[in-house]
C-alpha positions in Angstrom: 0.0 -0.1 0.0 2.7 2.6 0.8 4.3 1.6 -2.3 1.3 2.5 -4.2 0.9 5.8 -2.4 5.0 6.2 -3.2 4.1 5.6 -6.8 1.1 8.0 -7.3 2.7 10.7 -5.6 5.8 10.7 -8.2 3.3 10.2 -11.1 1.6 13.6 -10.1 5.1 15.3 -9.6 6.3 14.0 -13.2 3.0 14.0 -15.3 1.7 17.4 -16.2 -1.5 18.1 -14.4 -4.3 19.7 -16.8 -5.0 23.0 -14.9 -8.1 25.1 -16.4 -6.7 28.7 -14.7 -10.1 30.2 -15.2 -11.2 33.4 -17.4 -8.2 35.1 -18.9 -6.4 38.4 -17.9 -7.5 38.1 -14.1 -4.8 39.0 -11.6 -4.6 35.8 -10.4 -4.2 34.1 -13.5 -1.8 36.2 -15.6 -0.6 33.3 -18.2 3.0 32.2 -19.0 2.8 28.9 -17.0 3.5 26.3 -19.0 0.4 23.4 -19.5 -2.5 25.6 -17.8 -5.0 27.0 -20.3 -7.6 29.9 -20.1 -11.0 30.0 -21.5 -12.3 33.4 -22.8 -15.6 34.9 -22.1 -18.7 33.3 -23.0 -20.6 35.0 -26.2 -24.1 36.4 -25.8 -25.1 33.9 -28.3 -23.3 30.3 -28.9 -23.7 29.1 -32.1 -23.6 25.1 -32.3 -22.4 25.4 -35.9 -19.3 27.4 -34.8 -16.1 25.8 -33.5 -14.6 26.9 -30.5 -11.2 28.5 -31.2 -7.8 27.7 -29.5 -5.1 30.0 -29.9 -1.3 28.9 -29.5 1.6 31.4 -28.9 5.0 31.1 -30.4 8.6 31.7 -29.0 9.6 33.7 -26.1 6.2 34.4 -25.5 3.0 33.2 -23.7 -0.9 33.0 -24.0 -1.0 36.8 -23.1 0.0 37.6 -26.3 -3.5 37.1 -27.5 -5.5 39.6 -25.4 -2.9 42.1 -24.4 -2.2 45.1 -26.5 -3.7 43.1 -28.8 -7.4 42.7 -30.3 -7.5 39.3 -31.8 -9.1 37.8 -28.4 -11.7 40.6 -28.8 -12.5 40.4 -32.0 -13.5 36.4 -32.0 -15.3 36.8 -29.3 -17.2 39.9 -31.0 -17.9 37.5 -33.9 -19.5 34.8 -31.9 -16.5 32.5 -31.2 -16.0 30.4 -27.8 -12.0 30.7 -27.2 -9.5 28.9 -25.3 -5.6 29.8 -24.7 -3.0 27.2 -24.1 0.6 28.3 -22.5 3.3 26.2 -23.9 7.0 26.8 -23.2 8.4 29.3 -24.3 11.8 28.2 -24.7 11.4 24.5 -25.5 10.9 22.3 -28.7 8.0 21.1 -30.6 8.2 17.7 -29.3 7.9 19.1 -25.6 5.2 21.5 -26.8 3.7 19.0 -28.9 3.0 16.7 -25.6 1.4 19.9 -23.6 -1.0 21.1 -26.7 -2.3 17.2 -27.1 -3.1 17.0 -23.5 -4.9 20.3 -23.5 -6.9 20.0 -26.7 -8.2 17.0 -25.1 -9.2 18.9 -21.9 -10.8 21.6 -23.8 -12.6 19.4 -26.5 -14.4 18.1 -23.5 -14.8 21.3 -21.7 -16.6 22.6 -24.7 -19.2 19.4 -25.5 -16.9 17.4 -27.6 -17.1 20.0 -30.2 -14.4 20.1 -32.8 -12.0 22.7 -32.2 -9.9 25.1 -34.8 -6.2 25.8 -33.8 -5.1 28.9 -34.6 -1.3 29.3 -33.7 1.3 32.2 -34.2 5.0 31.4 -35.3 6.3 28.0 -33.7 3.3 27.6 -32.2 2.4 26.5 -35.5 5.0 24.0 -35.6 4.1 22.9 -31.9 0.4 22.3 -32.6 0.7 20.3 -35.8 3.1 18.0 -33.8 0.3 17.6 -31.3 -1.9 16.9 -34.3 0.1 14.1 -36.2 2.8 12.7 -33.7 0.8 12.7 -30.7 -2.6 11.8 -32.3 -4.7 15.0 -31.1 -6.1 15.0 -34.6 -9.7 13.7 -33.9 -10.3 16.7 -31.5 -9.8 19.4 -34.1 -11.2 19.8 -37.6 -8.4 22.8 -39.0 -5.1 24.1 -38.4 -4.5 27.7 -39.2 -0.9 29.1 -39.1 0.1 32.8 -38.6 3.7 33.1 -39.9 4.7 29.9 -38.5 8.6 28.6 -39.7 7.7 25.2 -41.1 11.0 25.3 -42.8 12.9 26.9 -39.9 14.3 30.4 -39.5 17.8 31.7 -40.8 17.7 33.8 -37.5 17.9 30.9 -35.4 20.8 29.7 -37.6 22.2 33.4 -37.1 22.4 32.5 -33.1 24.3 29.4 -33.4 26.9 31.1 -35.8 30.6 31.7 -35.0 29.9 35.9 -34.6 26.7 35.4 -32.9 26.9 32.2 -30.7 28.7 34.7 -27.7 25.8 36.8 -27.5 23.1 34.5 -28.0 24.6 32.7 -24.9 24.4 35.6 -23.0 21.0 36.6 -23.7 19.8 32.9 -23.4 18.8 32.4 -27.0 20.5 29.4 -27.2 17.9 27.2 -25.9 15.9 24.1 -27.3 13.3 26.2 -29.1 15.7 28.2 -30.7 17.9 25.0 -31.6 15.4 23.2 -33.2 14.5 26.1 -35.5 17.8 25.9 -37.2 16.7 25.2 -40.9 19.4 22.5 -41.1 17.1 20.5 -37.9 14.0 21.9 -39.7 14.6 20.1 -42.9 15.2 16.7 -40.9 12.0 17.0 -39.1 9.9 18.0 -41.8 9.8 14.5 -43.3 9.0 12.9 -40.0 5.5 15.0 -40.0 4.9 15.1 -43.6 5.1 11.7 -44.5 3.2 10.2 -41.2 -0.2 8.8 -41.7 -1.7 11.4 -39.3 -0.6 13.9 -41.7 -3.7 14.6 -44.0 -6.4 14.2 -40.8 -6.4 17.9 -40.4 -6.6 20.7 -43.2 -3.5 23.3 -42.7 -4.4 27.0 -43.8 -1.4 29.5 -43.9 -1.0 33.2 -43.6 2.3 35.1 -44.0 3.6 38.8 -44.0 6.0 41.1 -46.0 6.5 44.1 -43.7 9.3 44.3 -41.4 7.8 47.6 -39.0 9.4 50.6 -38.8 13.2 51.6 -39.5 14.9 50.9 -36.2 12.5 48.1 -34.8 13.9 44.7 -34.1 11.5 43.6 -36.6 13.2 45.6 -39.0 16.6 44.0 -38.5 15.3 40.5 -38.7 14.0 41.7 -42.0 17.2 43.1 -43.2 19.0 40.4 -42.4 16.1 37.7 -43.8 16.1 39.7 -47.1 18.4 37.6 -48.8 16.1 34.5 -48.4 13.4 36.5 -49.8 10.4 38.3 -48.6 9.7 38.0 -45.1 8.1 39.9 -41.7 10.7 40.3 -39.9 11.1 37.0 -38.6 9.7 34.4 -40.7 10.2 34.0 -44.5 7.3 33.6 -46.6 8.9 30.7 -48.3 9.4 29.1 -44.7 5.6 29.9 -44.1 4.6 27.4 -46.6 3.5 23.6 -46.5 3.3 22.0 -50.0 0.0 20.5 -48.9 -1.5 23.5 -47.2 -3.9 25.9 -48.5 -2.2 29.4 -48.5 -5.3 32.0 -47.2 -3.1 35.6 -48.0 0.2 37.4 -48.0 -0.2 40.6 -47.1 1.5 43.7 -45.4 1.8 42.3 -42.0 5.0 42.3 -39.9 5.6 39.5 -37.3 3.7 41.3 -34.6 0.7 42.4 -36.8 -0.2 39.1 -38.3 -1.2 37.8 -34.9 -3.6 40.8 -34.5 -7.4 40.9 -34.8 -7.1 42.4 -38.5 -6.2 38.8 -39.8 -9.3 37.1 -38.5 -11.6 38.2 -41.6 -9.2 36.2 -43.7 -9.1 33.1 -41.7 -12.7 33.1 -40.8 -13.9 31.2 -43.5 -12.1 27.9 -42.2 -13.2 28.5 -38.9 -15.8 25.3 -39.1 -16.3 22.1 -37.4 -15.9 20.0 -40.0 -12.4 20.1 -42.7 -13.1 23.4 -44.9 -13.3 22.5 -48.5 -10.6 23.1 -51.1 -7.4 22.2 -48.8 -5.4 19.3 -48.0 -5.7 16.0 -49.3 -6.4 12.5 -48.1 -3.7 9.9 -48.0 -5.4 7.7 -50.7 -5.6 10.7 -53.1 -2.0 11.5 -53.4 1.3 10.2 -52.2 2.1 9.8 -48.6 5.6 11.2 -49.4 5.9 14.9 -49.5 9.2 15.9 -52.2 11.6 18.2 -50.5 11.5 21.8 -51.6 14.3 22.7 -54.3 16.6 24.7 -52.6 17.2 28.2 -53.9 20.8 30.0 -54.5 21.3 33.0 -51.8 22.4 36.0 -52.5 24.8 37.7 -49.9 23.8 41.1 -48.5 25.1 41.3 -45.0 28.2 41.7 -42.9 28.6 39.9 -39.3 31.3 40.7 -36.7 30.6 40.0 -32.9 32.4 39.5 -29.6 32.9 41.1 -26.0 34.6 44.2 -24.9 35.6 45.8 -21.7 35.1 49.6 -22.2 35.2 50.1 -25.9 34.2 48.0 -28.4 35.5 48.6 -32.2 35.1 47.2 -35.6 35.9 48.3 -39.0 34.7 47.5 -42.4 35.0 48.1 -45.9 32.0 49.6 -48.2 32.6 49.3 -51.9 31.9 51.6 -54.7 28.1 52.2 -55.8 26.4 50.9 -52.6 23.0 53.0 -52.4 22.7 52.6 -48.8 23.9 50.8 -45.7 22.0 49.7 -42.8 23.8 49.2 -39.5 22.7 47.4 -36.4 24.7 47.3 -33.3 23.2 44.4 -31.0 24.4 44.3 -27.6 23.4 42.8 -24.2 23.2 46.3 -23.0 22.0 49.6 -24.0 24.7 52.4 -24.8 24.0 55.8 -25.8 27.8 56.1 -27.0 28.3 54.9 -30.2 29.2 56.5 -33.4 30.2 55.5 -36.9 33.3 57.1 -38.6 33.4 57.3 -42.4 36.5 56.9 -44.5 36.7 60.8 -44.9 36.2 61.3 -40.8 32.7 62.2 -40.8 30.9 60.8 -37.8 27.5 59.4 -37.4 25.6 59.5 -34.1 22.0 59.5 -35.0 20.6 55.8 -34.1 17.3 54.3 -33.5 17.1 52.1 -30.2 14.9 49.0 -29.9 14.7 45.8 -27.5 14.6 42.6 -29.5 11.4 40.2 -28.7 12.1 37.3 -30.9 15.3 35.1 -31.0 17.7 37.6 -29.3 14.9 38.4 -27.0 16.5 41.4 -24.2 19.1 42.4 -26.7 19.1 46.0 -27.4 19.8 47.1 -31.2 21.2 50.3 -32.1 20.3 50.9 -35.8 22.0 53.5 -38.0 21.2 54.3 -41.7 23.2 55.9 -44.1 22.3 56.7 -47.4 25.3 57.0 -50.1 27.9 55.8 -48.1 31.8 56.7 -49.3 33.5 54.0 -50.6 36.4 52.7 -48.4 37.0 51.6 -44.5 34.4 52.7 -42.0 34.7 52.3 -38.0 32.4 51.7 -35.6 33.2 52.4 -31.8 31.0 52.0 -28.8 31.4 52.7 -25.5 30.4 50.9 -22.4 31.5 48.5 -19.4 31.9 45.2 -20.5 29.5 44.3 -23.0 28.9 41.3 -25.7 27.6 42.4 -29.3 26.6 41.3 -32.6 27.1 44.0 -35.7 25.2 43.7 -38.7 25.8 45.7 -41.8 23.3 45.3 -44.5 24.2 46.4 -48.1 22.0 47.8 -50.8 24.1 47.3 -53.5 24.4 45.4 -57.1 27.2 43.7 -55.8 24.8 41.5 -53.5 23.9 39.3 -56.8 27.1 38.7 -57.9 28.2 36.2 -55.5 25.7 33.3 -54.4 25.5 30.2 -52.3 24.3 27.2 -53.6 22.1 25.9 -51.0 22.2 22.0 -51.8 26.1 21.9 -52.6 27.3 24.4 -50.2 29.0 26.1 -53.1 29.9 29.9 -53.4 30.2 31.2 -57.0 30.6 34.1 -58.7 27.8 35.0 -61.2 28.9 38.4 -62.7 31.1 40.8 -64.2 31.7 43.1 -61.0 33.4 40.9 -58.8 37.4 40.1 -59.6 38.0 37.5 -56.7 37.6 36.7 -53.3 38.5 34.8 -50.4 36.3 32.9 -48.0 37.1 32.0 -44.1 34.8 29.3 -43.1 34.0 28.8 -39.2 31.8 25.7 -38.0 30.3 25.5 -35.0 28.6 22.1 -33.9 25.7 22.6 -31.6 26.9 26.2 -30.5 30.4 24.6 -30.0 33.8 25.4 -32.2 34.1 22.5 -34.3 36.6 23.8 -37.0 37.8 26.6 -39.0 39.7 27.3 -42.4 40.3 29.8 -45.6 39.4 29.3 -49.0 41.0 31.3 -51.6 38.6 31.2 -54.5 38.8 32.5 -57.7 35.7 31.4 -59.5 34.1 29.3 -57.3 34.4 27.4 -54.0 32.9 24.0 -52.2 32.8 23.9 -48.5 34.2 20.9 -47.4 32.2 19.2 -44.9 33.4 15.6 -43.7 31.6 15.6 -40.6 29.4 12.3 -39.9 28.6 13.0 -36.1 25.0 13.7 -35.0 24.1 17.1 -34.8 23.4 20.8 -36.0 26.1 22.3 -37.6 26.5 25.8 -38.2 28.6 27.1 -41.0 29.7 30.7 -41.0 31.3 32.1 -44.5 33.2 35.3 -44.4 33.7 36.7 -47.7 36.6 39.5 -48.7 37.4 40.6 -52.2 37.8 43.0 -54.7 35.3 44.4 -57.0 36.6 44.9 -60.8 37.5 48.5 -59.9 39.8 47.1 -57.4 38.1 48.1 -54.5 37.5 45.8 -51.2 34.1 44.5 -50.1 32.9 42.4 -47.6 30.0 39.8 -46.6 28.9 37.2 -44.4 26.7 34.3 -44.6 25.3 31.7 -42.6 23.9 28.1 -43.1 22.8 25.3 -40.8 23.4 21.8 -41.9 21.6 18.7 -39.6 23.6 15.1 -39.6 21.4 12.6 -38.3 22.4 9.5 -36.6 22.9 7.4 -39.9 25.2 10.2 -41.0 22.3 11.5 -43.6 22.9 15.6 -44.2 19.7 17.8 -44.1 
């Protein structure tokens, strides 16, 4: 008997307990406790033909994101929908969060009288939700899944966090966690077949929305958009390409940023898919198409940014080259501490001190952005100086230049190519990190093209940082950086 009591006690300690924390927004129920779920107010009339909506948040967030400084919840209530909100771990991977969503979905389904639910998920919440439906088998309780700017194929900002230049700062900010690790594009390319080829994949239809706005200049999303621009249209955190699944229905891509895409303005667009049964015209049953989803074709990546980073005691100093005919540079100094003493010095000695400050809310949460924008910058060597007590930093320079299209990285082969007439030659410094720790470094002299040497077989995620230095046809120096993620599984397969 004593042994039975002990086993029950241990079980209670290790198994998440379903906790309905009551109505949203109460001072005793602030949201943010993983495993808790909240119920919204009951509409004045409960339409039996309308499914309850379950909202699931993304990385570094909580359920409060749906009703605090956001009219999404109120919009759903005004339109007569019952609502519920699940808190998942803000820093855990999709396997852990998928288990939570799976358990809470079943509880919410019973709470609403066993009515089919519709999940509306923002960002990584869409990955967590699909994991619950497919891997954990929560699909019988849900009709449709609607994802708002979900990085189904990962985010290059997560790749950056584990790169050679940003790894130090990411560690200080706490950005290197299970959630960020799982969002690296290499890891996600290995994850997708596990979900896409699963027998449960077609049990629920998936609808996607995405944005193309970076927010205002100086915002953290503007910096994210600047970095992601090499990979295509994006909302400051996730590219449009990553938001798509080959078997989903794309509802709309519009000028939302990663924040506004989860606000009430998008409700009118996904409202037609808030149905108790699977809405028509979307996903396919497994007997209608092959169960195997072919991988997307990788595209060549142009190089438009430069990265440098590290730590300093009282003054941080970096130099970088600007080639001829650059229309504009956007320079962002991301640090774990805010500073007011930062300046950019042009080759002729002109000092720029006007910048915009913002705090990162995404992958580099808590980091301080100091962002400069300089039009028609002088050709030559520029200097950046920042003063502060001991601090870590990541400097990103975005070049608005025709040269960006001259050198590309072929993703499939990890081969750098000179495709145009403006580049004379270039060299590449290669830095490879494995799971956030230094693995190897070497240099390549490249006249026309160069293939990155990868002879690794050990399981893990490898972050490859390529620092390109070269000369234009006019003999002027230029610099760029590109980061690529690679996952090697236990069988030695590369993703």
